[in-house]
N, C-alpha and C positions, 0 to 999 in steps of 0.2 A: 503494499499499499504505499510504501513511500516513493519518492517520484523523483528522479534526477536525471539530466539532461546529457546526452552525448556533446562531446566538445571537440573542437580541434583548433589549429591556429587561425581559424576563420569564424571564429564564435559570432552569433548572431546577437546583437545588443538590443533590447527592448526595455525602456524606462531604467536604463542603468543595470538590467540583469541579463547576464549572458546566459546560453543555454548549458551550463554547467561547467564542472571541472574536468580537465583531462584525465585520463586514468593515471598518469603519472604523478599530478599533484593529487588526486585523491590517496594514493598508496602513500607519498610522501607525508600527507597530513597525519595518518595512520603511524606512519613510523616515529614523526616528531613526538605524537602522544605517548606511544609505547604503553597502549592499554596491557595491563597484565592478564594473564589469563590462559585459558588452551586454545587448541587450534581452531581454525574457521571451520563451520559446517558447509558442507558442498554436497548438497543433494542427499542428505542424509534421510530416512524416513522420519516420522514422530516419533517411533520408539527410539531409534538410534539417537535421536535429538535429546530426547529427555536422558539417555544414557550418559551422554558427553556432558550435559548440563551439571549433571551430578558430580562432575569431577572437576569442574571449574570453580572459581574463587570470585566472589561478586567485588567488582573494583568499586572503591570509594572515591570520592572528591569532596574538598572543603566548599562549602556554598556560600561564597561572598563572604560579607563581612560578618555574618552569623559566627562563624568558626567552627561551625558542626560539620562532621563528616557525614556524608548521606551516601546513599547507594546509587551507582549512576543508573540504575533502573529505577522508576517509580511506578508503584500500583495506581493505575488511573481507576476511579470508582464510578464511572457514567454506566453502570451496567448492573444487573442484578446479583449482587455482591454475595459470594459462597464462601462458607468457611473454609473449604476444601482447598479451593483454589488460594484464599489468602494465606493459607497455612503452608501451600506450596510456595509462595513467593518469600516466606519468612524464611523458610528451610533453605532456600537459595540466596539468602543473606541480603534480600531487599529489608531495608527498614523506614522507607519514603512511602507513605499512603496520602493518596491525594484524593480530595471530595469535594462536594460542594451543595450548599443548600436545595437546589435544582435538580440534582443528578438523579436518574431514575424515579422522577415524578416526586422525589422529596424522601426517597425511601433509602437512600445510599448512607446518608449518615446514620440512621437507625441500626441498619444492618451493620456496619462498621463498628458500631456502638456496642452492640450485643458480641459481636466475636472477640473485641478487644476486652470487655468485661470478662468473658469466658476464659480468657487467657492471662486475667491479671494484670493487664496493660491499662490500669485507670490509676487515678489521683498521682502520686508523685511516687510510684513504686518503681523499681529497677526495672522492669519491664517496660513500663511506659517511658522511662528515659531513654530507652535504647531506639525508640521509635521518634521519626520525623513526621508528624500529623498536620496536615493541611487540609483547610475547609476556606468556601469562598460565598459570597453573596453579591449577586446583581443590582440589589439595593443599595448604592454605594452611600446615600444619605441618612440611613438608618441602621448602619452597619453593627452599632453596639448593641441596639435590641436583637437585632439577627444573629449575633453571634452568642449570646445569652441563651438563644433557642436552639442554635446549632450543640452548645456543649450540652445543653439537655439531651438531646438525640444520640448525641456520641457517647453520653455518660461519661463526661472527662469535666476535669477541672479547667482545663486549657488547652489550646492548640500551639503548635511549634510556630505556624505562621497563618496570617488570615489574608484572604487576598478580595481585592476589589475583582469581580468577575466579568470578564469580556468586556473590558472598556474600549469606548472608540471614541474616546474624548481627552486628547492631551492635555488639557488644562487640569484635569482630575489629579494626575501624578505631581503637579506643582502647586496644588490648591492649598491655600493656609488653613481653610476649613477641615479638609482631609487629614492633613497635617496633625491638626490639635486633636483629632478624632482617633487618630492610630496611636498618638502619643498617650491618651487618656487609656486605650484599652491595652497596652503595654504595661501602664503603671500599676492597672489593676491585677494584672498576673493573668488574664484570661487569653492572652496570645503575647508569645515571645517576641515575634517579629511580624511584620507588614509588607505586603506586597500588592502584585495586582497579576490579572490574567489579560492575555489580548490576542484574539484571532486574526483579524483583518487589518486593513489600513483602517486609521492612520497608524500602522505599528511603528515606524520610524519615529515619527513626531512623539508617541508615548514612550519610547525608550529614551528619548534625547531629554525629554522632558524629566523623566526618572533620574537621567544621570546627573542633571543639574538641583535636583531638589533636595537632596541630602537626606530623605526619611524614607524612602522605598528600598527594602532589604532584599526582596527576590522578586524576580519577573518569569511567569512562564508565559512563553508564546509561540506560535505557529511556527516551525521552523523544519524545512526538509532541504535535501540536497539543491532543489532549485536555486535556494535563495543565496548559495554559497559565493556567487559573484556580482551581487547587489551592491555595488560600491556604497549607497547610502545607509543600507541596511547593517553593512559590515562596519562601517564607520561609527555606527549609534551602538551596535555591541561592543565595538572596542572600548567606546566612551562608558559605557556601564561596567564592562570589567574593571577598567581604570578606576570608577567611583566604588568598586567592590560591591557590586550587586550581584548575587548569585542569581544566575541564570538556567531555566530549565525549558527544555524544547518539548514540544506536543504536536500533533499532529503530524509525526513524522512519517505516518502511513498513508499520507494523503494520495498517494498514487497507485491505490489498488485497482485500479482499472483492471479487468480480466481481460485478456487478448487471446484470440484463437490460439490453440495449441501451436498450430504450424508455424506462427510467427512471436510466439511469446519467448523472449531472449532468454527468461529464466530457465524455462522447462529444456530450452536447446542447450544451456549451459550445464544443466544438473544442479542447479542452485536453489537456494530457499528465498524466495522473494521479500518475505515479511524480515527475515534475517539481514538480509544484505541492506534492507531499508534503514535498520536500526543502526547498524553499523556504519552506513555511510552518513548519519549524523553524529555518532560516537566518536568519531576520527576528529571532530571539531573541540578541540581542548576547552574551548570557552564555555561550552556548555555542559554545566556540571551534572546536571541528571537529564534523564529522557522519562518522559510520562507516558506510558503506554496502556490502553486497555486489553486486558489478557482475561478471557473467560473461561479458559480450561486452564486445569494444572500443567498439561502439557505445553500448552502455549506460554506460562509462565516459565517453564525450565528451559525451552528451547529460546526465549528472547532473554534469559538469564546467561544461556551460554553464547548468545551471539554478542551481547555487551561485553563480554570478557573475550571476545576473539578479535582478530584482524580482518580488515576487508581485503578479499583476495583479488586477484587480477580477473578472475571469472566473474565475480559479484559485481566489481567496478565496471567491466564491460557492459554485463547484463543491465544494471541499473541506469546506465547511461542512454543504451540503446531503448529501453523500455521507457524512458524519459522524452526521448524524440518521438516516439509514436503516440503518446497520451498527452503531451504537455499542454495542448490545445483544449482539453476536454475539462478542465478544472478551473474553476474561478479562484482568484486571488484575493478578492475582497475590494477590488478597488470599482464598488458598484457605483459609485457617484457620478463616474463616466458614461457607463453606458445607460443607467437608468434616465439621465438627461437627454440623452439622444434618441430614448425610446419614446418621449412625448408622452402618449396616455399612459404608458406602463412606469412612470417615474415615481409612484409612491411604491412599487414593489419592491420588496426587500430582496433583491436578485442573489447577493452573495449568501444571505442565510438560506434561501431558497435551493440554490445549486449545492450546497453543501448537505442538506438534507436530503437531496436527489441521490448524491454521491452514497450516504449512508443507505438509502434504499435499493439503490442500482448495484453497487460494488462492495458495500460492507455485510449485505445480507441482513440488514436491520429495517425491515420492511415496515413494521408496526410503529417501531420507534421513531422511525423518520416521520411517519405520517402525525405520530403523535407531537413531535417537535415542530412541525409544519403547522399542525393545528394550534399551538400555542402563541403563534406568531400575533401581533395585531391584526384586526380584520383588515384594515386599509393595507397591510404590508403582504397580504395575498388574497387581493379581490381578484377573483375570476374574471371579471370585465375587464379589468386593468390589463390583466396578464392578455386576454383575448385582443384587445384594440391597441397592445404596445407595438412599436415599430422595432422589431427585434432585428430586422435586417438592417435597418439604420445603427441600433446598438451594436451590430457585430462589427460594422465598419471603423468604429471608433475604440472596438475592445483593444488593449496593448498585446493582449496574448492569444488573439484570432480563437476565441472561444466561440462555438457555434450556437450562439443565445437562441436563434429562431427554432431550432431543433430541442435543445434543452429546456427552454420556458415551456414550450408545448408538453414535453414529458413531465413537467412540475405539475402543470395544469391536470394531466390524464393521471399520473400516479400518486399525486399527494393532496389535491385539492378536495 
């Protein structure tokens, strides 16, 4: 599901984003990082992958100014959390648990709370101190009240970090009001640190604002192989690293578009697409951890093994070729451009709609995608606005050549 572009000496530039690293650059990044652990998985079955994972040691890294060592693989909680899977993650050395007030219809925090209580990881116990627990709220102006509710559901006295969830306003990381609220929550002992998550544009502006603000401790943001050569994003990431903000990558599996077997570059080379995607992000040493949704114990074990392995030549080649084939099929979130051009469709939440369509078509999460889509404000998903939008004109201005006419029709047919 991660996506990276094939590149050569004539990389195409689009809004400062080239179509990916060369294989040499990718392998050099992996060498510089020197990730500890076992051999890379190439074409292993799920059972063999699980066996390999049992032999590897989970790498850790210090999460920015927090000074805390966290596992380089984090457990994402936007699913029907299962105690067996969580247990498998802990066995693999994962100490980072990520959830949110809105995940799985509000049930994710409750499920994690039950599991953590059963394992004695509550209060200030030694088991609890070994974990890095994060939750989030999109209700950024009422976070103190929301945090109290989250702590009840999690059955915890505190979380390690509390995020503003899915922000799209660069004023928030610079807000004196938000800063004062964050300081109050820290002083109360209900959260040790404060940060935010960000899915789409204006990501660069949000990162730069955080680097200047002085009170953002951790940022989780959408990052995959496609973004390696975005000059503006890389400068913003470097500024955050210099400011000692801990960085966590999410949506690293964004390129999970399934291709026919005859042209699938992963099958052709006998490598595991999802593990290659994780490795392709893990080689960037600026990313302290990678947050991944893993819904089976075997996925957990295989990803744990992948994060400890090195990116192979075959994996680097496959991931670049795959990205070249599917790069135009997914939205980067800059929907302010296409919405304006679409005329009647300007009210439609294009970026969110296409992200949910990806969950539906390529992640196999059909009902979850429909539920998320139904949760959008009515104006953002108005079928009439979708039907009357000039998506051909929107396609013409899309910097990434996304086939909006085709995809917005699929949104209307499959999600609406």
